[in-house]
C-alpha positions in Angstrom: -48.0 -24.5 -144.6 -45.9 -24.4 -141.2 -45.6 -27.6 -139.6 -46.0 -28.1 -135.5 -43.0 -29.3 -134.1 -43.3 -31.8 -131.2 -42.2 -29.9 -128.1 -38.4 -31.3 -126.6 -38.9 -32.3 -123.2 -35.3 -32.6 -121.4 -34.5 -35.6 -119.6 -36.6 -36.0 -116.2 -33.5 -36.5 -113.9 -33.6 -37.7 -110.3 -34.7 -35.4 -107.3 -31.1 -34.5 -106.1 -32.5 -34.4 -102.2 -34.5 -36.5 -100.0 -38.4 -36.4 -99.6 -39.6 -34.3 -96.9 -41.6 -35.6 -94.5 -41.7 -35.7 -90.5 -44.5 -36.6 -87.3 -47.2 -35.2 -86.7 -47.6 -32.5 -84.4 -50.7 -31.6 -82.2 -51.7 -28.9 -79.9 -50.0 -29.0 -75.9 -52.7 -26.8 -75.1 -56.0 -25.8 -75.7 -57.8 -22.4 -74.8 -61.6 -21.0 -75.4 -62.4 -17.2 -75.6 -65.5 -15.7 -76.1 -65.2 -12.2 -77.4 -67.9 -9.2 -77.9 -67.7 -7.8 -81.1 -68.1 -8.7 -84.6 -65.5 -9.8 -87.6 -65.3 -7.2 -89.7 -66.0 -8.9 -93.2 -64.6 -6.0 -95.4 -61.5 -6.9 -94.2 -60.2 -9.5 -96.8 -56.9 -10.9 -95.0 -58.0 -13.8 -92.5 -54.6 -12.6 -90.3 -55.7 -9.1 -90.3 -59.0 -10.5 -89.3 -57.3 -11.8 -86.3 -55.2 -8.8 -85.5 -57.8 -6.7 -85.1 -59.8 -8.9 -83.0 -57.0 -8.9 -80.4 -58.7 -5.6 -79.1 -61.8 -7.1 -78.2 -62.7 -7.5 -74.4 -63.0 -11.0 -73.5 -66.1 -11.7 -72.2 -64.6 -15.5 -70.3 -61.8 -17.4 -70.7 -61.7 -20.9 -70.8 -58.9 -23.9 -70.5 -59.1 -27.1 -72.6 -57.3 -30.0 -71.9 -57.0 -31.7 -75.3 -58.9 -31.8 -78.6 -62.2 -32.2 -79.5 -63.9 -29.1 -78.4 -67.2 -27.7 -78.1 -67.9 -24.3 -78.7 -71.0 -22.1 -78.8 -71.0 -19.3 -80.9 -73.0 -16.0 -79.6 -74.5 -14.2 -82.4 -73.8 -10.8 -80.9 -70.1 -12.4 -80.9 -67.1 -14.8 -81.7 -65.4 -17.3 -80.2 -61.6 -17.2 -80.5 -59.5 -20.7 -79.9 -55.9 -19.5 -78.9 -54.0 -23.3 -79.7 -50.3 -24.0 -78.5 -48.1 -26.7 -79.9 -45.8 -26.3 -77.6 -42.7 -25.5 -79.6 -41.8 -24.7 -83.1 -43.5 -26.8 -85.8 -43.6 -26.6 -89.7 -45.5 -28.3 -91.9 -49.3 -29.0 -93.6 -52.2 -27.3 -91.3 -54.8 -29.9 -90.9 -58.3 -29.5 -89.3 -61.7 -31.1 -89.1 -64.7 -29.1 -87.9 -68.4 -29.6 -87.3 -70.5 -26.4 -87.9 -73.4 -25.9 -89.7 -72.8 -24.5 -93.3 -71.5 -21.1 -93.6 -69.9 -20.8 -90.3 -66.3 -19.3 -90.8 -62.7 -19.9 -89.4 -60.0 -17.3 -89.3 -56.6 -18.4 -88.6 -53.3 -16.8 -88.2 -49.9 -19.0 -87.6 -48.1 -17.0 -84.6 -44.8 -17.4 -83.0 -46.2 -15.8 -80.0 -49.6 -15.1 -78.8 -51.0 -11.7 -79.9 -51.7 -10.0 -77.6 -53.5 -6.5 -78.8 -54.0 -5.1 -82.7 -50.7 -2.9 -82.0 -48.3 -5.7 -81.1 -45.1 -5.4 -83.0 -45.3 -9.5 -83.6 -44.4 -9.9 -87.7 -48.2 -12.0 -88.5 -47.9 -12.8 -92.3 -49.8 -16.4 -92.9 -53.0 -17.8 -92.0 -56.1 -19.4 -93.9 -59.4 -18.4 -93.8 -62.3 -22.0 -93.8 -66.0 -21.4 -94.9 -67.8 -24.7 -93.4 -69.9 -26.2 -95.7 -72.4 -28.3 -93.2 -70.7 -31.8 -93.5 -67.1 -33.7 -93.7 -65.3 -30.6 -92.8 -62.0 -31.7 -92.9 -59.3 -29.3 -94.5 -55.5 -29.5 -95.2 -53.9 -26.4 -95.8 -52.0 -27.2 -99.3 -48.6 -24.9 -98.2 -46.4 -25.4 -95.4 -46.7 -22.7 -92.5 -44.6 -22.5 -89.4 -45.7 -21.7 -86.3 -46.1 -22.5 -82.5 -49.6 -20.6 -81.5 -52.4 -21.2 -83.9 -55.4 -18.4 -82.9 -58.8 -19.1 -84.9 -61.4 -16.9 -84.8 -65.2 -18.6 -85.3 -67.7 -16.6 -86.2 -70.7 -16.2 -89.0 -72.5 -18.8 -87.8 -74.7 -19.3 -84.7 -74.5 -22.7 -82.2 -72.1 -25.0 -81.3 -68.8 -25.5 -83.0 -66.9 -28.2 -82.5 -62.7 -28.2 -83.6 -62.5 -32.0 -83.8 -58.7 -32.2 -84.5 -55.5 -29.9 -85.1 -52.4 -31.0 -86.5 -49.4 -30.0 -88.6 -48.5 -32.5 -90.8 -44.2 -31.9 -90.7 -42.8 -31.1 -93.9 -39.1 -30.6 -93.2 -36.1 -32.4 -94.4 -35.0 -35.7 -92.8 -32.2 -36.5 -90.8 -29.9 -39.4 -90.9 -28.2 -40.6 -88.2 -25.1 -41.5 -87.6 -23.7 -38.0 -86.4 -23.9 -37.4 -83.0 -22.4 -35.3 -80.0 -23.0 -35.4 -75.8 -21.3 -34.3 -73.3 -21.5 -33.9 -69.6 -22.5 -30.5 -69.9 -26.4 -30.4 -70.2 -26.4 -26.7 -71.0 -24.3 -27.4 -74.0 -26.6 -30.6 -74.9 -29.7 -28.8 -75.3 -28.1 -26.1 -77.6 -27.0 -28.6 -79.6 -30.3 -30.4 -80.1 -32.2 -26.8 -80.7 -29.8 -26.2 -83.8 -30.4 -29.0 -84.5 -34.0 -28.8 -84.6 -34.3 -25.0 -85.8 -31.9 -25.9 -89.0 -33.7 -29.0 -90.0 -36.9 -26.7 -89.3 -35.3 -24.3 -91.8 -34.4 -27.1 -94.3 -36.9 -27.6 -97.0 -36.1 -28.0 -101.1 -33.8 -25.6 -99.9 -31.7 -23.7 -96.9 -34.7 -21.2 -95.8 -34.4 -17.9 -93.4 -37.1 -18.9 -91.3 -40.9 -21.5 -91.6 -42.7 -18.5 -90.0 -42.0 -15.0 -91.2 -40.2 -15.4 -94.8 -39.2 -19.0 -96.3 -36.9 -17.2 -98.6 -33.7 -18.9 -99.3 -31.1 -16.1 -98.7 -27.7 -16.7 -100.6 -25.5 -15.9 -97.3 -27.7 -17.6 -94.5 -27.7 -21.0 -96.0 -24.1 -21.4 -95.4 -24.5 -21.4 -92.0 -27.5 -24.4 -92.6 -24.7 -26.4 -95.0 -22.7 -26.5 -91.9 -24.5 -27.8 -89.8 -25.6 -30.5 -92.0 -22.1 -31.1 -92.7 -21.4 -31.4 -88.8 -24.9 -33.3 -88.3 -26.3 -34.7 -90.8 -25.3 -38.0 -92.9 -27.3 -36.8 -95.6 -25.6 -34.1 -97.4 -27.0 -33.5 -100.3 -29.0 -30.5 -99.1 -25.4 -28.7 -98.2 -24.6 -29.6 -101.8 -28.4 -28.3 -103.2 -27.7 -25.1 -101.8 -25.1 -24.4 -103.9 -26.9 -25.6 -107.2 -29.4 -22.9 -106.5 -27.4 -19.7 -105.2 -25.5 -20.3 -108.4 -27.5 -17.9 -110.2 -25.7 -14.5 -110.6 -27.0 -11.7 -112.5 -26.3 -10.3 -115.9 -22.9 -8.3 -114.2 -21.8 -11.7 -112.3 -22.9 -10.8 -108.5 -25.3 -13.3 -107.3 -29.0 -12.1 -105.7 -29.5 -11.4 -102.1 -32.3 -14.2 -102.0 -33.1 -17.2 -104.9 -35.8 -18.8 -106.4 -38.6 -16.3 -105.1 -39.3 -12.7 -105.7 -36.6 -10.8 -105.1 -34.5 -13.1 -107.6 -37.2 -12.0 -110.5 -37.2 -8.7 -109.4 -33.8 -7.9 -110.2 -33.7 -5.4 -107.7 -30.2 -5.0 -105.7 -28.4 -7.2 -103.8 -26.2 -8.0 -100.7 -22.9 -8.4 -102.3 -21.2 -10.0 -98.8 -24.1 -12.6 -99.4 -22.3 -13.8 -102.3 -18.9 -14.2 -100.5 -20.4 -16.3 -97.9 -21.8 -18.8 -100.6 -18.5 -19.0 -102.0 -17.3 -20.2 -98.4 -20.3 -22.5 -99.4 -18.2 -23.5 -102.1 -15.0 -24.3 -100.5 -16.9 -26.2 -98.3 -17.6 -28.7 -101.1 -14.0 -28.5 -102.3 -12.9 -29.5 -98.5 -15.2 -32.4 -97.6 -16.5 -33.9 -101.1 -13.1 -32.9 -103.6 -15.3 -33.7 -106.2 -13.2 -31.8 -109.4 -15.8 -31.9 -111.4 -18.5 -29.8 -109.3 -15.7 -27.3 -108.0 -14.8 -26.7 -112.0 -18.2 -25.8 -112.4 -18.7 -23.4 -110.1 -15.4 -21.6 -109.9 -16.7 -19.3 -113.3 -19.0 -17.8 -111.1 -17.1 -17.2 -108.1 -14.4 -15.3 -110.4 -17.4 -13.2 -111.6 -18.3 -12.6 -107.6 -14.5 -12.2 -107.2 -13.8 -9.5 -109.8 -17.1 -7.4 -109.0 -15.3 -6.2 -106.1 -12.1 -5.1 -108.2 -13.4 -1.6 -109.5 -13.6 -0.3 -105.3 -10.0 -1.6 -104.8 -8.4 1.6 -103.8 -4.7 1.9 -105.2 -3.8 0.7 -101.6 -5.6 -2.4 -102.1 -8.8 -1.9 -99.6 -12.3 -1.8 -100.8 -13.7 1.7 -100.5 -17.4 3.2 -101.3 -19.0 -0.5 -102.2 -22.3 -0.2 -103.7 -25.1 -2.1 -103.0 -26.7 -3.1 -99.4 -23.5 -3.9 -97.6 -25.1 -5.8 -94.9 -22.7 -8.1 -93.2 -24.5 -8.4 -90.3 -27.6 -7.3 -87.9 -25.0 -5.7 -85.3 -24.0 -2.2 -85.6 -21.0 -2.8 -88.1 -19.8 0.2 -90.2 -18.4 -0.9 -93.7 -19.4 3.1 -94.8 -16.4 4.6 -96.8 -13.3 2.4 -96.6 -14.3 -0.9 -94.8 -12.0 -3.6 -93.1 -15.0 -6.2 -92.8 -15.6 -6.2 -96.4 -11.6 -5.9 -97.8 -11.7 -9.2 -95.1 -14.9 -11.2 -96.3 -13.4 -10.5 -99.9 -10.1 -11.5 -99.3 -10.6 -14.7 -97.8 -13.1 -15.1 -101.0 -9.8 -14.7 -102.9 -7.7 -16.9 -100.8 -9.8 -19.5 -100.3 -10.4 -19.4 -104.7 -6.6 -19.2 -105.1 -6.7 -21.9 -103.5 -9.7 -24.3 -105.9 -8.3 -23.1 -109.0 -4.7 -24.1 -107.9 -6.2 -27.6 -106.8 -7.4 -27.6 -110.7 -4.2 -26.6 -111.8 -6.0 -23.5 -113.2 -2.3 -21.3 -112.5 -3.9 -18.2 -114.7 -6.8 -17.9 -112.1 -4.5 -18.6 -109.4 -2.2 -16.3 -110.4 -4.5 -12.6 -110.3 -6.2 -14.0 -107.2 -2.9 -14.2 -105.4 -2.7 -11.1 -106.7 -4.9 -9.1 -105.6 -5.5 -10.8 -102.2 -1.5 -9.6 -101.6 -2.6 -5.8 -102.7 -5.3 -6.4 -100.3 -2.9 -7.7 -97.4 -0.8 -5.3 -98.1 -3.1 -2.5 -97.7 -5.1 -3.6 -94.6 -2.9 -2.8 -92.2 -4.2 0.9 -91.9 -7.1 -0.8 -90.5 -4.6 -1.5 -87.0 -5.3 -0.2 -83.4 -2.3 -1.4 -81.6 -3.5 0.4 -78.5 -6.7 -1.3 -78.4 -5.1 -4.9 -79.5 -7.5 -5.4 -82.5 -8.9 -4.0 -86.4 -10.8 -0.9 -86.7 -14.2 -1.3 -88.9 -13.6 1.9 -90.9 -11.8 4.7 -92.8 -13.6 7.8 -93.7 -12.2 10.8 -95.4 -8.7 8.9 -94.9 -9.2 9.1 -90.8 -9.7 6.0 -88.7 -12.7 6.2 -86.8 -13.0 4.1 -83.7 -15.8 2.3 -84.0 -14.6 -1.3 -83.7 -16.6 -4.7 -83.9 -16.0 -8.2 -83.7 -16.3 -8.7 -87.1 -13.1 -6.6 -88.1 -10.7 -8.7 -85.8 -12.6 -11.9 -86.6 -12.4 -11.3 -90.4 -8.5 -10.5 -90.0 -8.0 -13.7 -89.4 -9.9 -16.1 -91.1 -8.8 -14.0 -94.3 -5.6 -14.2 -93.4 -4.5 -10.5 -93.8 -3.8 -10.5 -89.7 -0.4 -11.5 -89.2 -0.3 -15.0 -87.1 1.5 -13.5 -84.2 -1.3 -11.0 -83.7 -3.9 -13.5 -83.5 -3.9 -14.2 -79.9 -4.2 -10.9 -79.0 -6.8 -10.1 -81.0 -9.2 -12.9 -79.8 -8.1 -11.8 -76.5 -9.6 -8.3 -77.6 -12.7 -9.3 -79.2 -14.0 -12.0 -76.6 -13.4 -9.8 -73.3 -16.8 -9.1 -72.2 -15.6 -6.2 -69.9 -15.6 -4.6 -73.5 -18.8 -6.3 -75.6 -21.5 -4.2 -76.1 -25.0 -5.7 -77.9 -26.1 -3.0 -80.5 -28.0 -3.2 -83.9 -29.1 -1.3 -86.0 -32.4 -2.8 -87.1 -33.5 -4.8 -84.2 -36.4 -2.9 -81.2 -36.5 -3.5 -78.1 -39.6 -5.3 -78.1 -38.5 -8.1 -80.0 -39.1 -6.6 -83.8 -37.8 -5.2 -86.6 -37.9 -1.4 -85.6 -39.6 0.6 -88.2 -38.4 4.3 -87.0 -34.0 2.7 -87.0 -34.9 1.4 -90.5 -35.7 4.3 -91.7 -32.8 5.7 -90.3 -30.3 3.4 -91.9 -31.7 3.6 -95.3 -31.0 6.9 -95.1 -27.7 6.5 -94.0 -27.9 7.3 -90.3 -25.8 5.7 -88.0 -26.2 6.7 -83.8 -23.3 5.8 -82.1 -25.0 5.1 -78.5 -22.3 3.2 -77.2 -18.1 3.9 -75.9 -16.7 3.5 -79.2 -13.6 4.2 -78.0 -13.4 1.5 -75.3 -16.2 -0.7 -76.4 -16.3 -3.6 -79.1 -20.3 -4.3 -80.5 -20.8 -8.0 -80.4 -21.6 -9.8 -83.4 -25.3 -11.1 -83.6 -25.9 -14.9 -84.1 -25.4 -15.6 -87.7 -21.8 -13.5 -87.9 -20.7 -15.8 -84.8 -19.7 -18.5 -87.5 -17.1 -16.0 -88.5 -15.4 -15.1 -84.9 -15.8 -19.1 -84.5 -13.8 -20.0 -86.6 -11.8 -16.9 -85.7 -10.6 -18.4 -82.2 -10.2 -22.1 -83.5 -7.7 -20.7 -86.0 -6.2 -18.9 -83.5 -5.7 -21.8 -81.2 -8.0 -21.3 -78.6 -10.8 -23.5 -79.0 -10.9 -24.5 -75.5 -12.9 -21.2 -75.1 -15.6 -21.8 -77.7 -17.6 -23.4 -75.2 -18.4 -20.5 -72.5 -19.0 -18.6 -75.6 -21.7 -20.8 -76.8 -23.0 -20.4 -73.8 -25.0 -17.4 -74.8 -27.2 -18.9 -77.2 -29.2 -20.4 -74.0 -31.1 -17.3 -74.0 -33.4 -18.6 -76.7 -34.4 -21.7 -75.0 -37.1 -20.0 -73.0 -41.0 -20.4 -72.2 -41.2 -24.0 -73.7 -39.0 -22.8 -77.2 -36.4 -25.4 -78.3 -35.2 -23.6 -81.3 -32.5 -20.8 -81.9 -33.5 -17.4 -82.7 -32.3 -14.5 -85.5 -30.8 -12.2 -83.1 -30.3 -10.9 -79.8 -33.1 -10.1 -78.1 -35.4 -9.5 -81.5 -36.2 -11.5 -84.4 -37.8 -14.8 -85.0 -37.4 -17.6 -82.4 -36.6 -20.2 -85.0 -33.9 -19.2 -87.8 -31.1 -21.1 -89.1 -28.8 -18.9 -89.5 -28.2 -18.3 -85.8 -27.0 -21.8 -85.2 -23.0 -21.3 -85.1 -22.1 -23.2 -82.0 -22.9 -26.3 -84.3 -20.7 -25.5 -87.5 -18.0 -27.1 -89.1 
């Protein structure tokens, strides 16, 4: 006979972060379109229905000043309501309608207007609502990010009234007390946009964006963390990022994204993303000096750093590192023997050595310092004296001509470059006459290019710039390394002019910072590097 033992629950710990909330957002403009044609009801996804309808003939278009709006749904067609919130918002979509029972609303939540069915706009989120004929009020149960809501109204004849449409924002709060203003309105706009962007990407965790993915990427979050440290007096989410990311695989490496399907799948990772998390722990050490917390994270850091050791050559640099070495969406080269991977790893080694030294863990400190010195001694092989910076990589023992901002910047922030070279490196990698924007992934219409992605997966890298002379500009995310290098080299007075490039995101009503130069989402926390600490 067996006894049923009572279940033992652990303690109910206090919530470690603030409650989410925000303002109620309403549409800035409303447009009504009457369409020819019918919805293909065999298509289950409301998003796919909205996309397909983008190709239908528009009989007439009627702008509306504000809600409520009443429309007549024709028997041979449908009505599309286009709502523009005026800027990106994130939270719970709420709406109220008056319609006959059985009337269907298919909604898609968009960053940009959907102009045709083949548009490259990445649309993933939507809702279907079927009217019951009375008390038709609904709140979507999950948080969605959007600027535009496209609503197809069909399945019933007669008049339909959209009484209201709002988004109750569900984002992390900002505690006042940290502020910045100057007499340059362009820089003020960038600063304000950066806070707004990171707030939209601050939920129960740091997420890449509130629109496309809402994933907690381990590397991205270091920028969110630094923006919180610089602009928000509530640092709890900045520290919670480290707890969520502290979820190593059995081999010690961190997943590229946590608390989601990527981590659950146990698939490949982006190893260098873990090195940004290490930098986030270093920020915890610098800003809080909490010995117990920092000490608790040291075992994970050491395992991450030791994961790279098998790829260190006898000369001390990293070669043929496996898995997805993304580094940045810019066209950096890391195959074979990589200066950038070596330098990011070396920065982690140096930061770890400093922290364990502070904790008086001398054995770990000696190990990290010894491995770092091997990397420093071997790093000279990447130096290009004629151009005044470091090359991206070496292939089959020969230095390749490809050079990026990140090769030089990472050499400085890791301390691998002799200090006497820092000024010259910064002059080289910030020279606008040499810089070129290139990405292995970005398309020409603001999209992730499937063709270019497939080429990258197959290891095909097409150099379509003058690699002997030009230098590849870092994308917004890894510009944080460039900014750190500029400041470390004593040239912080150049940063305001470098920051001005971020104004390219603040157009057509968007008040947020985007993902990449010329492509990607309009709201991406990792791009807010002008606000970093």
